[in-house]
PDB file with one MODEL, atoms N, CA, C and O in Angstrom:
MODEL        1
ATOM      1  N   UNK A   1     102.042  81.370 104.432  1.00  0.00           N
ATOM      2  CA  UNK A   1     101.384  80.572 103.401  1.00  0.00           C
ATOM      3  C   UNK A   1     100.673  81.443 102.392  1.00  0.00           C
ATOM      4  O   UNK A   1     100.551  81.048 101.233  1.00  0.00           O
ATOM      5  N   UNK A   2     100.190  82.634 102.792  1.00  0.00           N
ATOM      6  CA  UNK A   2      99.520  83.499 101.868  1.00  0.00           C
ATOM      7  C   UNK A   2     100.523  84.017 100.826  1.00  0.00           C
ATOM      8  O   UNK A   2     100.205  84.102  99.639  1.00  0.00           O
ATOM      9  N   UNK A   3     101.723  84.359 101.276  1.00  0.00           N
ATOM     10  CA  UNK A   3     102.739  84.899 100.320  1.00  0.00           C
ATOM     11  C   UNK A   3     103.110  83.860  99.252  1.00  0.00           C
ATOM     12  O   UNK A   3     103.487  84.208  98.132  1.00  0.00           O
ATOM     13  N   UNK A   4     102.996  82.603  99.618  1.00  0.00           N
ATOM     14  CA  UNK A   4     103.316  81.542  98.680  1.00  0.00           C
ATOM     15  C   UNK A   4     102.296  81.430  97.529  1.00  0.00           C
ATOM     16  O   UNK A   4     102.572  80.815  96.499  1.00  0.00           O
ATOM     17  N   UNK A   5     101.145  82.023  97.722  1.00  0.00           N
ATOM     18  CA  UNK A   5     100.016  81.996  96.766  1.00  0.00           C
ATOM     19  C   UNK A   5      99.929  83.301  95.984  1.00  0.00           C
ATOM     20  O   UNK A   5      99.016  83.455  95.173  1.00  0.00           O
ATOM     21  N   UNK A   6     100.827  84.232  96.191  1.00  0.00           N
ATOM     22  CA  UNK A   6     100.748  85.543  95.535  1.00  0.00           C
ATOM     23  C   UNK A   6     100.636  85.437  94.037  1.00  0.00           C
ATOM     24  O   UNK A   6      99.747  86.040  93.435  1.00  0.00           O
ATOM     25  N   UNK A   7     101.567  84.640  93.393  1.00  0.00           N
ATOM     26  CA  UNK A   7     101.562  84.518  91.947  1.00  0.00           C
ATOM     27  C   UNK A   7     100.268  83.948  91.466  1.00  0.00           C
ATOM     28  O   UNK A   7      99.718  84.427  90.474  1.00  0.00           O
ATOM     29  N   UNK A   8      99.733  82.893  92.162  1.00  0.00           N
ATOM     30  CA  UNK A   8      98.479  82.296  91.763  1.00  0.00           C
ATOM     31  C   UNK A   8      97.313  83.338  91.847  1.00  0.00           C
ATOM     32  O   UNK A   8      96.449  83.406  90.972  1.00  0.00           O
ATOM     33  N   UNK A   9      97.339  84.127  92.928  1.00  0.00           N
ATOM     34  CA  UNK A   9      96.229  85.134  93.086  1.00  0.00           C
ATOM     35  C   UNK A   9      96.322  86.186  92.029  1.00  0.00           C
ATOM     36  O   UNK A   9      95.281  86.591  91.510  1.00  0.00           O
ATOM     37  N   UNK A  10      97.482  86.662  91.667  1.00  0.00           N
ATOM     38  CA  UNK A  10      97.623  87.624  90.571  1.00  0.00           C
ATOM     39  C   UNK A  10      97.153  87.010  89.242  1.00  0.00           C
ATOM     40  O   UNK A  10      96.489  87.670  88.442  1.00  0.00           O
ATOM     41  N   UNK A  11      97.509  85.738  89.022  1.00  0.00           N
ATOM     42  CA  UNK A  11      97.102  85.071  87.776  1.00  0.00           C
ATOM     43  C   UNK A  11      95.547  85.017  87.724  1.00  0.00           C
ATOM     44  O   UNK A  11      94.972  85.227  86.656  1.00  0.00           O
ATOM     45  N   UNK A  12      94.868  84.741  88.852  1.00  0.00           N
ATOM     46  CA  UNK A  12      93.444  84.648  88.852  1.00  0.00           C
ATOM     47  C   UNK A  12      92.875  86.056  88.622  1.00  0.00           C
ATOM     48  O   UNK A  12      91.884  86.196  87.905  1.00  0.00           O
ATOM     49  N   UNK A  13      93.470  87.094  89.205  1.00  0.00           N
ATOM     50  CA  UNK A  13      92.965  88.437  88.941  1.00  0.00           C
ATOM     51  C   UNK A  13      93.126  88.825  87.470  1.00  0.00           C
ATOM     52  O   UNK A  13      92.247  89.473  86.903  1.00  0.00           O
ATOM     53  N   UNK A  14      94.179  88.455  86.886  1.00  0.00           N
ATOM     54  CA  UNK A  14      94.468  88.771  85.499  1.00  0.00           C
ATOM     55  C   UNK A  14      93.488  88.040  84.598  1.00  0.00           C
ATOM     56  O   UNK A  14      92.998  88.595  83.615  1.00  0.00           O
ATOM     57  N   UNK A  15      93.206  86.780  84.945  1.00  0.00           N
ATOM     58  CA  UNK A  15      92.224  85.989  84.147  1.00  0.00           C
ATOM     59  C   UNK A  15      90.865  86.574  84.196  1.00  0.00           C
ATOM     60  O   UNK A  15      90.181  86.637  83.175  1.00  0.00           O
ATOM     61  N   UNK A  16      90.432  87.019  85.382  1.00  0.00           N
ATOM     62  CA  UNK A  16      89.115  87.662  85.549  1.00  0.00           C
ATOM     63  C   UNK A  16      89.083  88.928  84.747  1.00  0.00           C
ATOM     64  O   UNK A  16      88.121  89.176  84.020  1.00  0.00           O
ATOM     65  N   UNK A  17      90.134  89.755  84.862  1.00  0.00           N
ATOM     66  CA  UNK A  17      90.197  91.086  84.166  1.00  0.00           C
ATOM     67  C   UNK A  17      90.099  90.870  82.649  1.00  0.00           C
ATOM     68  O   UNK A  17      89.454  91.648  81.945  1.00  0.00           O
ATOM     69  N   UNK A  18      90.752  89.795  82.150  1.00  0.00           N
ATOM     70  CA  UNK A  18      90.727  89.596  80.688  1.00  0.00           C
ATOM     71  C   UNK A  18      89.491  88.861  80.154  1.00  0.00           C
ATOM     72  O   UNK A  18      89.251  88.858  78.947  1.00  0.00           O
ATOM     73  N   UNK A  19      88.715  88.247  81.033  1.00  0.00           N
ATOM     74  CA  UNK A  19      87.576  87.385  80.624  1.00  0.00           C
ATOM     75  C   UNK A  19      86.380  88.323  80.195  1.00  0.00           C
ATOM     76  O   UNK A  19      85.697  88.915  81.031  1.00  0.00           O
ATOM     77  N   UNK A  20      86.183  88.413  78.878  1.00  0.00           N
ATOM     78  CA  UNK A  20      85.126  89.177  78.349  1.00  0.00           C
ATOM     79  C   UNK A  20      83.782  88.714  78.725  1.00  0.00           C
ATOM     80  O   UNK A  20      82.824  89.482  78.639  1.00  0.00           O
ATOM     81  N   UNK A  21      83.652  87.467  79.149  1.00  0.00           N
ATOM     82  CA  UNK A  21      82.384  86.919  79.569  1.00  0.00           C
ATOM     83  C   UNK A  21      82.060  87.169  81.074  1.00  0.00           C
ATOM     84  O   UNK A  21      80.945  86.934  81.538  1.00  0.00           O
ATOM     85  N   UNK A  22      83.058  87.640  81.784  1.00  0.00           N
ATOM     86  CA  UNK A  22      82.804  87.966  83.209  1.00  0.00           C
ATOM     87  C   UNK A  22      82.064  89.284  83.330  1.00  0.00           C
ATOM     88  O   UNK A  22      82.190  90.173  82.488  1.00  0.00           O
ATOM     89  N   UNK A  23      81.297  89.386  84.387  1.00  0.00           N
ATOM     90  CA  UNK A  23      80.605  90.629  84.632  1.00  0.00           C
ATOM     91  C   UNK A  23      81.570  91.825  84.687  1.00  0.00           C
ATOM     92  O   UNK A  23      82.695  91.706  85.173  1.00  0.00           O
ATOM     93  N   UNK A  24      81.115  92.962  84.188  1.00  0.00           N
ATOM     94  CA  UNK A  24      81.946  94.151  84.178  1.00  0.00           C
ATOM     95  C   UNK A  24      82.469  94.514  85.527  1.00  0.00           C
ATOM     96  O   UNK A  24      83.631  94.890  85.679  1.00  0.00           O
ATOM     97  N   UNK A  25      81.595  94.401  86.529  1.00  0.00           N
ATOM     98  CA  UNK A  25      82.057  94.757  87.886  1.00  0.00           C
ATOM     99  C   UNK A  25      83.186  93.884  88.343  1.00  0.00           C
ATOM    100  O   UNK A  25      84.101  94.369  89.008  1.00  0.00           O
ATOM    101  N   UNK A  26      83.162  92.660  88.025  1.00  0.00           N
ATOM    102  CA  UNK A  26      84.250  91.700  88.382  1.00  0.00           C
ATOM    103  C   UNK A  26      85.520  92.125  87.663  1.00  0.00           C
ATOM    104  O   UNK A  26      86.595  92.167  88.261  1.00  0.00           O
ATOM    105  N   UNK A  27      85.396  92.438  86.388  1.00  0.00           N
ATOM    106  CA  UNK A  27      86.622  92.811  85.637  1.00  0.00           C
ATOM    107  C   UNK A  27      87.240  94.110  86.145  1.00  0.00           C
ATOM    108  O   UNK A  27      88.462  94.228  86.244  1.00  0.00           O
ATOM    109  N   UNK A  28      86.393  95.080  86.463  1.00  0.00           N
ATOM    110  CA  UNK A  28      86.842  96.344  87.062  1.00  0.00           C
ATOM    111  C   UNK A  28      87.501  96.100  88.404  1.00  0.00           C
ATOM    112  O   UNK A  28      88.565  96.642  88.705  1.00  0.00           O
ATOM    113  N   UNK A  29      86.852  95.283  89.192  1.00  0.00           N
ATOM    114  CA  UNK A  29      87.387  95.035  90.548  1.00  0.00           C
ATOM    115  C   UNK A  29      88.731  94.347  90.475  1.00  0.00           C
ATOM    116  O   UNK A  29      89.628  94.655  91.260  1.00  0.00           O
ATOM    117  N   UNK A  30      88.889  93.405  89.530  1.00  0.00           N
ATOM    118  CA  UNK A  30      90.151  92.716  89.388  1.00  0.00           C
ATOM    119  C   UNK A  30      91.228  93.648  88.859  1.00  0.00           C
ATOM    120  O   UNK A  30      92.376  93.580  89.299  1.00  0.00           O
ATOM    121  N   UNK A  31      90.874  94.516  87.923  1.00  0.00           N
ATOM    122  CA  UNK A  31      91.825  95.480  87.403  1.00  0.00           C
ATOM    123  C   UNK A  31      92.297  96.443  88.488  1.00  0.00           C
ATOM    124  O   UNK A  31      93.483  96.764  88.570  1.00  0.00           O
ATOM    125  N   UNK A  32      91.344  96.911  89.337  1.00  0.00           N
ATOM    126  CA  UNK A  32      91.638  97.802  90.413  1.00  0.00           C
ATOM    127  C   UNK A  32      92.561  97.147  91.443  1.00  0.00           C
ATOM    128  O   UNK A  32      93.499  97.776  91.934  1.00  0.00           O
ATOM    129  N   UNK A  33      92.289  95.891  91.764  1.00  0.00           N
ATOM    130  CA  UNK A  33      93.151  95.143  92.741  1.00  0.00           C
ATOM    131  C   UNK A  33      94.585  95.039  92.193  1.00  0.00           C
ATOM    132  O   UNK A  33      95.560  95.212  92.925  1.00  0.00           O
ATOM    133  N   UNK A  34      94.684  94.755  90.899  1.00  0.00           N
ATOM    134  CA  UNK A  34      96.043  94.632  90.299  1.00  0.00           C
ATOM    135  C   UNK A  34      96.797  95.980  90.385  1.00  0.00           C
ATOM    136  O   UNK A  34      97.968  96.012  90.763  1.00  0.00           O
ATOM    137  N   UNK A  35      96.125  97.073  90.037  1.00  0.00           N
ATOM    138  CA  UNK A  35      96.697  98.382  89.996  1.00  0.00           C
ATOM    139  C   UNK A  35      97.067  98.807  91.400  1.00  0.00           C
ATOM    140  O   UNK A  35      98.137  99.378  91.612  1.00  0.00           O
ATOM    141  N   UNK A  36      96.184  98.532  92.382  1.00  0.00           N
ATOM    142  CA  UNK A  36      96.442  98.892  93.794  1.00  0.00           C
ATOM    143  C   UNK A  36      97.677  98.166  94.344  1.00  0.00           C
ATOM    144  O   UNK A  36      98.406  98.698  95.181  1.00  0.00           O
ATOM    145  N   UNK A  37      97.885  96.986  93.874  1.00  0.00           N
ATOM    146  CA  UNK A  37      99.053  96.216  94.382  1.00  0.00           C
ATOM    147  C   UNK A  37     100.311  96.612  93.661  1.00  0.00           C
ATOM    148  O   UNK A  37     101.403  96.506  94.219  1.00  0.00           O
ATOM    149  N   UNK A  38     100.185  97.065  92.433  1.00  0.00           N
ATOM    150  CA  UNK A  38     101.308  97.438  91.681  1.00  0.00           C
ATOM    151  C   UNK A  38     101.807  98.824  91.929  1.00  0.00           C
ATOM    152  O   UNK A  38     103.008  99.096  91.942  1.00  0.00           O
ATOM    153  N   UNK A  39     100.797  99.743  92.135  1.00  0.00           N
ATOM    154  CA  UNK A  39     101.197 101.186  92.312  1.00  0.00           C
ATOM    155  C   UNK A  39     100.784 101.754  93.637  1.00  0.00           C
ATOM    156  O   UNK A  39     101.141 102.892  93.941  1.00  0.00           O
ATOM    157  N   UNK A  40     100.033 101.006  94.461  1.00  0.00           N
ATOM    158  CA  UNK A  40      99.506 101.504  95.747  1.00  0.00           C
ATOM    159  C   UNK A  40      98.169 102.236  95.446  1.00  0.00           C
ATOM    160  O   UNK A  40      97.894 102.676  94.329  1.00  0.00           O
ATOM    161  N   UNK A  41      97.402 102.327  96.479  1.00  0.00           N
ATOM    162  CA  UNK A  41      96.108 102.971  96.371  1.00  0.00           C
ATOM    163  C   UNK A  41      96.303 104.478  96.233  1.00  0.00           C
ATOM    164  O   UNK A  41      97.178 105.038  96.893  1.00  0.00           O
ATOM    165  N   UNK A  42      95.519 105.146  95.398  1.00  0.00           N
ATOM    166  CA  UNK A  42      95.596 106.599  95.277  1.00  0.00           C
ATOM    167  C   UNK A  42      95.292 107.298  96.553  1.00  0.00           C
ATOM    168  O   UNK A  42      94.503 106.785  97.348  1.00  0.00           O
ATOM    169  N   UNK A  43      95.862 108.426  96.797  1.00  0.00           N
ATOM    170  CA  UNK A  43      95.588 109.165  98.017  1.00  0.00           C
ATOM    171  C   UNK A  43      94.168 109.766  97.908  1.00  0.00           C
ATOM    172  O   UNK A  43      93.680 110.036  96.810  1.00  0.00           O
ATOM    173  N   UNK A  44      93.540 109.963  99.035  1.00  0.00           N
ATOM    174  CA  UNK A  44      92.235 110.546  99.129  1.00  0.00           C
ATOM    175  C   UNK A  44      92.306 111.917  99.721  1.00  0.00           C
ATOM    176  O   UNK A  44      92.941 112.096 100.761  1.00  0.00           O
ATOM    177  N   UNK A  45      91.666 112.927  99.092  1.00  0.00           N
ATOM    178  CA  UNK A  45      91.687 114.255  99.672  1.00  0.00           C
ATOM    179  C   UNK A  45      90.896 114.277 100.981  1.00  0.00           C
ATOM    180  O   UNK A  45      89.967 113.492 101.171  1.00  0.00           O
ATOM    181  N   UNK A  46      91.276 115.179 101.871  1.00  0.00           N
ATOM    182  CA  UNK A  46      90.512 115.292 103.095  1.00  0.00           C
ATOM    183  C   UNK A  46      89.226 115.989 102.823  1.00  0.00           C
ATOM    184  O   UNK A  46      89.158 116.813 101.911  1.00  0.00           O
ATOM    185  N   UNK A  47      88.158 115.685 103.603  1.00  0.00           N
ATOM    186  CA  UNK A  47      86.888 116.295 103.427  1.00  0.00           C
ATOM    187  C   UNK A  47      86.955 117.797 103.583  1.00  0.00           C
ATOM    188  O   UNK A  47      87.503 118.293 104.568  1.00  0.00           O
ATOM    189  N   UNK A  48      86.403 118.536 102.623  1.00  0.00           N
ATOM    190  CA  UNK A  48      86.397 119.984 102.695  1.00  0.00           C
ATOM    191  C   UNK A  48      87.636 120.670 102.085  1.00  0.00           C
ATOM    192  O   UNK A  48      87.694 121.894 101.964  1.00  0.00           O
ATOM    193  N   UNK A  49      88.614 119.847 101.708  1.00  0.00           N
ATOM    194  CA  UNK A  49      89.826 120.404 101.140  1.00  0.00           C
ATOM    195  C   UNK A  49      89.580 120.726  99.657  1.00  0.00           C
ATOM    196  O   UNK A  49      89.339 119.833  98.844  1.00  0.00           O
ATOM    197  N   UNK A  50      89.649 122.018  99.330  1.00  0.00           N
ATOM    198  CA  UNK A  50      89.397 122.416  97.964  1.00  0.00           C
ATOM    199  C   UNK A  50      90.649 122.917  97.277  1.00  0.00           C
ATOM    200  O   UNK A  50      91.685 123.094  97.917  1.00  0.00           O
ATOM    201  N   UNK A  51      90.560 123.148  95.963  1.00  0.00           N
ATOM    202  CA  UNK A  51      91.693 123.638  95.220  1.00  0.00           C
ATOM    203  C   UNK A  51      92.009 125.115  95.597  1.00  0.00           C
ATOM    204  O   UNK A  51      93.111 125.611  95.364  1.00  0.00           O
ATOM    205  N   UNK A  52      91.038 125.763  96.163  1.00  0.00           N
ATOM    206  CA  UNK A  52      91.244 127.246  96.514  1.00  0.00           C
ATOM    207  C   UNK A  52      91.962 127.396  97.868  1.00  0.00           C
ATOM    208  O   UNK A  52      92.127 128.502  98.382  1.00  0.00           O
ATOM    209  N   UNK A  53      92.377 126.270  98.417  1.00  0.00           N
ATOM    210  CA  UNK A  53      93.091 126.364  99.686  1.00  0.00           C
ATOM    211  C   UNK A  53      92.245 126.466 100.908  1.00  0.00           C
ATOM    212  O   UNK A  53      92.773 126.467 102.020  1.00  0.00           O
ATOM    213  N   UNK A  54      90.928 126.554 100.749  1.00  0.00           N
ATOM    214  CA  UNK A  54      90.043 126.682 101.896  1.00  0.00           C
ATOM    215  C   UNK A  54      89.512 125.325 102.254  1.00  0.00           C
ATOM    216  O   UNK A  54      89.482 124.411 101.430  1.00  0.00           O
ATOM    217  N   UNK A  55      89.102 125.205 103.465  1.00  0.00           N
ATOM    218  CA  UNK A  55      88.557 123.918 103.877  1.00  0.00           C
ATOM    219  C   UNK A  55      89.304 123.314 105.054  1.00  0.00           C
ATOM    220  O   UNK A  55      90.223 123.916 105.609  1.00  0.00           O
ATOM    221  N   UNK A  56      88.901 122.152 105.408  1.00  0.00           N
ATOM    222  CA  UNK A  56      89.421 121.515 106.585  1.00  0.00           C
ATOM    223  C   UNK A  56      90.607 120.643 106.372  1.00  0.00           C
ATOM    224  O   UNK A  56      90.539 119.440 106.624  1.00  0.00           O
ATOM    225  N   UNK A  57      91.688 121.198 105.920  1.00  0.00           N
ATOM    226  CA  UNK A  57      92.931 120.409 105.790  1.00  0.00           C
ATOM    227  C   UNK A  57      93.464 119.999 107.068  1.00  0.00           C
ATOM    228  O   UNK A  57      93.090 120.558 108.099  1.00  0.00           O
ATOM    229  N   UNK A  58      94.364 119.004 107.075  1.00  0.00           N
ATOM    230  CA  UNK A  58      94.942 118.468 108.325  1.00  0.00           C
ATOM    231  C   UNK A  58      95.812 119.554 108.935  1.00  0.00           C
ATOM    232  O   UNK A  58      96.532 120.262 108.231  1.00  0.00           O
ATOM    233  N   UNK A  59      95.734 119.674 110.276  1.00  0.00           N
ATOM    234  CA  UNK A  59      96.605 120.656 110.949  1.00  0.00           C
ATOM    235  C   UNK A  59      98.052 120.325 110.779  1.00  0.00           C
ATOM    236  O   UNK A  59      98.456 119.164 110.834  1.00  0.00           O
ATOM    237  N   UNK A  60      98.830 121.357 110.572  1.00  0.00           N
ATOM    238  CA  UNK A  60     100.315 121.122 110.431  1.00  0.00           C
ATOM    239  C   UNK A  60     100.975 121.600 111.725  1.00  0.00           C
ATOM    240  O   UNK A  60     100.666 122.654 112.280  1.00  0.00           O
ATOM    241  N   UNK A  61     101.909 120.746 112.165  1.00  0.00           N
ATOM    242  CA  UNK A  61     102.674 121.147 113.395  1.00  0.00           C
ATOM    243  C   UNK A  61     101.857 120.837 114.654  1.00  0.00           C
ATOM    244  O   UNK A  61     102.113 121.457 115.686  1.00  0.00           O
ATOM    245  N   UNK A  62     100.927 119.951 114.628  1.00  0.00           N
ATOM    246  CA  UNK A  62     100.152 119.645 115.811  1.00  0.00           C
ATOM    247  C   UNK A  62     101.041 118.939 116.844  1.00  0.00           C
ATOM    248  O   UNK A  62     101.759 117.991 116.527  1.00  0.00           O
ATOM    249  N   UNK A  63     100.974 119.414 118.048  1.00  0.00           N
ATOM    250  CA  UNK A  63     101.743 118.797 119.137  1.00  0.00           C
ATOM    251  C   UNK A  63     100.795 118.202 120.164  1.00  0.00           C
ATOM    252  O   UNK A  63      99.838 118.838 120.605  1.00  0.00           O
ATOM    253  N   UNK A  64     101.097 116.936 120.537  1.00  0.00           N
ATOM    254  CA  UNK A  64     100.312 116.270 121.532  1.00  0.00           C
ATOM    255  C   UNK A  64     101.134 116.128 122.798  1.00  0.00           C
ATOM    256  O   UNK A  64     102.238 115.584 122.754  1.00  0.00           O
ATOM    257  N   UNK A  65     100.631 116.596 123.905  1.00  0.00           N
ATOM    258  CA  UNK A  65     101.412 116.510 125.170  1.00  0.00           C
ATOM    259  C   UNK A  65     100.672 115.549 126.113  1.00  0.00           C
ATOM    260  O   UNK A  65      99.489 115.746 126.391  1.00  0.00           O
ATOM    261  N   UNK A  66     101.335 114.554 126.583  1.00  0.00           N
ATOM    262  CA  UNK A  66     100.758 113.638 127.540  1.00  0.00           C
ATOM    263  C   UNK A  66     101.171 114.123 128.956  1.00  0.00           C
ATOM    264  O   UNK A  66     102.345 114.400 129.205  1.00  0.00           O
ATOM    265  N   UNK A  67     100.237 114.214 129.825  1.00  0.00           N
ATOM    266  CA  UNK A  67     100.465 114.736 131.188  1.00  0.00           C
ATOM    267  C   UNK A  67     100.193 113.562 132.165  1.00  0.00           C
ATOM    268  O   UNK A  67      99.090 113.015 132.191  1.00  0.00           O
ATOM    269  N   UNK A  68     101.184 113.198 132.942  1.00  0.00           N
ATOM    270  CA  UNK A  68     100.998 112.168 133.920  1.00  0.00           C
ATOM    271  C   UNK A  68     100.659 112.840 135.283  1.00  0.00           C
ATOM    272  O   UNK A  68     101.260 113.845 135.663  1.00  0.00           O
ATOM    273  N   UNK A  69      99.689 112.254 135.990  1.00  0.00           N
ATOM    274  CA  UNK A  69      99.403 112.791 137.313  1.00  0.00           C
ATOM    275  C   UNK A  69     100.563 112.436 138.260  1.00  0.00           C
ATOM    276  O   UNK A  69     101.200 111.387 138.163  1.00  0.00           O
ATOM    277  N   UNK A  70     100.784 113.365 139.163  1.00  0.00           N
ATOM    278  CA  UNK A  70     101.859 113.055 140.187  1.00  0.00           C
ATOM    279  C   UNK A  70     101.164 112.654 141.461  1.00  0.00           C
ATOM    280  O   UNK A  70     100.044 113.067 141.761  1.00  0.00           O
ATOM    281  N   UNK A  71     101.878 111.834 142.191  1.00  0.00           N
ATOM    282  CA  UNK A  71     101.296 111.367 143.452  1.00  0.00           C
ATOM    283  C   UNK A  71     101.878 112.219 144.574  1.00  0.00           C
ATOM    284  O   UNK A  71     103.092 112.409 144.643  1.00  0.00           O
ATOM    285  N   UNK A  72     101.058 112.712 145.416  1.00  0.00           N
ATOM    286  CA  UNK A  72     101.491 113.511 146.567  1.00  0.00           C
ATOM    287  C   UNK A  72     102.155 112.564 147.591  1.00  0.00           C
ATOM    288  O   UNK A  72     101.622 111.500 147.905  1.00  0.00           O
ATOM    289  N   UNK A  73     103.281 112.961 148.081  1.00  0.00           N
ATOM    290  CA  UNK A  73     103.988 112.117 149.062  1.00  0.00           C
ATOM    291  C   UNK A  73     103.418 112.328 150.451  1.00  0.00           C
ATOM    292  O   UNK A  73     103.891 111.725 151.414  1.00  0.00           O
ATOM    293  N   UNK A  74     102.409 113.176 150.565  1.00  0.00           N
ATOM    294  CA  UNK A  74     101.884 113.606 151.880  1.00  0.00           C
ATOM    295  C   UNK A  74     100.908 112.693 152.453  1.00  0.00           C
ATOM    296  O   UNK A  74     100.397 112.940 153.545  1.00  0.00           O
TER     297      UNK A  74
ENDMDL
END
């Protein structure tokens, strides 16, 4: 049902974005929603990640090993 309303929802967002009488926050929010749906949300840098290459970037090649306990047959 929601997908059937996609065009109506976009039309409402466009109307709010273009309405010069609407609060600025509503217009910006509508424009952001339209852009996010059209182009995807922008990526967010990890905390501490700087242009100098220092900081807490995500580990590369991280391996997770699951260990199951074995039952003694004794």
